[in-house]
N, C-alpha and C positions, 0 to 999 in steps of 0.2 A: 175796534171794528170799523169805525168811521175812516180811520187812516188806511185800513186794509182795503176798503172799497175805493178810496181815492187813488191808491196805488194801482189797483186793477184798471181803473178808468184811464189813468195816464198811460198805461201800457197798451190798452185796447184802442185808444183814439187814433194813433198813427196807423195801426193795422187796418182799422175801419176805413180811414181816408185812402190808404193804398188800394184796398179792395174796391172801393167806389170808383177811384180813378181808373184802375185797370179794367174793370168791367165796363165802365162808361166808354173808354176809348176803344175797347174791343167792339162794342156795339155801334158806336157812332162812326168811327174811322175805319172799321173793318180790319183792325190790326191783329197780329198774332198776340198770344199772351205775353211773350217776352217783350215785344215791341211796345205793347200797351203799358206794361209794367215800367219799362224804361222811360217812356214818355211821361208817365205819372211822376216818377222820381225827378226827372228834369224839370217838369212844370212846377211841382211843389217847392223844389229847391231854388227855382227861378234862375237856374244856370243858363238854360237856353242855348244848347249847342247848335241847334239848327239842322242837324242831320235828320231828325224826325220831328215833325210839327203837324198840328191840325191843319187839314187841307180844306175843310168845309166850314160853313158858318156855325153849324151845330157843334162841331169840334172846338172851334174857337170860343164860343160861349161857354161850353163845358170847361175848357181850360181856364177861363177867367174865374169861373165858379170854384174850380179846384184850387187855384192860387189863393183866393180869398179865404176859403176854409182851411187850407193848408197852413197859411201864415197864422191864422187865428189859433189853430191847434198847436203850432210850435210855440207861440207866445204863452198859451195856457200851460203847456208842459214846462216851459222855462220858469214861469211864475211859481208853479207848484213846487218844482224842485228847489228853487231858491228859498221859498218859504219853509220847506221841509228842512233844509240845511240850517237856516237861521233858528228854527224851532228846536232842532236837535241840540244845537249849541246852547240855547237858553235852558233847555231841560237838563243838560249836563251841569250847567252852572247852578241851577236850582237844587238838583240832587246833591251837589257838593256842599252847598250852604246848609241844606237840611241835615246831612250827615255830620256837619260841624256842630249843629245845634244838638244833635243826639249825643255827640261826643262830650260836649260841655255838660249836658245833663248827667251823664254817667260819671264824669269826673267829679262834679260838684255835689250830686245828689244820689244818683242811681246805685253806684257801687256800695256806698255806706248803707243806703236804705235796704239793699238786698241782704247785707250782713245782719241788719237788725231783724228783718223778716225771718231769715233762716234761724235766728235765735228763738223765734216763737214757734218754729216748726218741729214737732217731736219726731217726725219721720225723715228729716233731712239726712241723717246718717246713713239711711238705706239707699239713698240716691246720690249722695255726694260724689261718688266715684264717676257718675255719668257726666259730671260737669268739669272733670279734669281735662280740659282742652290742652292740646300741646301743638308744637310746630308742625307735626306730621298730619294733622287733621286735614281731610279733603272735604269737598262739597258733600260727599256721601255721609261722613260722620256728623256733620252739622244737620243734615236732613234727618238722619236717624234720631239725633237728640231731640229735634223738634217733634218728631213722631212720638217719642216716649213721653214728652211733656204734655201732649194732648190727653194722655190717659192718667197723668199724675193727679192725684186728689190733694189739692192744697187745703190742708186742715190745720189751721192755727189753733194751738192749745190756749184757751182763755186764761189758764192759770199761769202761763208763761208770759203773758202780755205785760209789757211795761209801757202803759199808755202815756205816762208823764214824760218819759224820755223820748218817746216817739213824737209826741206833740211838740216838745221843745225843739227837736231836730227839724221838723217840718216848718215850724214858725221861723227858724233861722234862715231857711231856704225859700221863704215866701216870695221875695222879690224876683228871684231867678225863675221860679215856676210861673209866675204871672207874666213875666216878659216873654217867656217861650210860648205860652198859650196865645199871646197877642201877635206873635210873628206870623205873617201871611203865608210864609213858605210851608207851614205845617198843614195847610189844606190838602197838600198832595200826599201826606202820609197819615192815613186814617188810624193805623195801629198805634203810632207814637202819640198822636193827638188823644186817642182814647186812654192811653196810659197816663198822660199828663192830667187829664180830667179826673181820672181815678185817684191819683195822688193828691191833687188839689182838693177833691171832695173829702178825702180822708182827713186832710189837714183841717178843713172847715168843720167837719164833724167834731174833731177833737177840741178845737179852740172855741167852739160854740158852747161848750159846757162850762159852767162856772167852776166846777171842780170835777176832777177825775177820780176822786176818792169815793169809795163806798157806792159805786154805781150798781143799779139792780142788774140781775142776771139777764133780763130781757134786753137791756141797753148794751151790755157787754156782748151779747150774741149779735146784736145789730152791728156793732163796731168790728166784730170778727169777720162778718161778711164783707165789710169795706176793706179790711186788711187783706183778706183772701183775694179780692178782686185786684187790688193793686199789686199784690205779690205775684199772681199768675201772669198778669200783663207785663210786669217788669221782667220776669224771668224769660219769657218768650222774646221780648225786645232785646234783652241782653245777648241772647244767642245769635240773633240776626246782626247785631252791632259787632260782635266779635268776629263773625264771618266776614263782614265788610272790612274790618281792619286787617284781617289776614290777607285778603285779596288786594287791598289798596295801600295799606300803610304798615309794613312789617315792623317798623320800630315802635309804633303805637301798640301793635298787637303783642309785642314782646313785653311791654310794661303791663298790658291788660292781663297777660298770663300770670305775671308775678304778683299782681294784686287781685287775683281772682277772688271774688267775694264768697265763693262756695268752698274755698280752701280754708282749712283751719289754720289760723295764725299765718296769713300770707305776709310776704315781705318783698318790697321792691328791690332789695339788695340782690345783685347778681352773684350767684354762688356757683 
């Protein structure tokens, strides 16, 4: 919203200056609209053709005023445009770094974690077909998938939970998770940051217990909530990441399709 207002201001400033100059010269020098507009352009640009110029003291003073505010306006516009170009380039670089971080996360942690979570989900067979992304998917298919995910009820079956394997897996990836959370670039991606915190919290919950054997049902129910949270966030982020790969990196997208964690027995081998 702030950038939108700045853009409107940059566009409006020259128009306002031209209107002030034109109306001022028309009133002071008794010029026609076209001559006053022409003299305003010549004055602001400091070209000074000399064919039309202020003839009276009032016109000259107004011309000096117009030159000063005209140059100031031009410098303001030039400064803002330059800052916008620099900021746009920096934003592209930051987005690229951020997507690299997300890619590392899914390669090292996310894909395998999704496979583990789907093994705890008794309803996954009913929706598995929805995740069979292919090369022909457009923005529309990805949008529809995210829409369906909003209504999907992530219900992990406590009897299917393998807490020891899950805890062991997350402990092995501890260093990577911590390093990613500490990265300042994540500030610009709230959804991915929320996912990382959910996964780290789940790891902390699991490793904080002296033993994962014979836990009371109340504690297992508590852990199920944590697993569901990480599962739902991870699934949504996976769809966005896959869409990004399709649009920017087809070769990475091809590998992601072959190792799709929602496919039963996926293989990276090209067949």
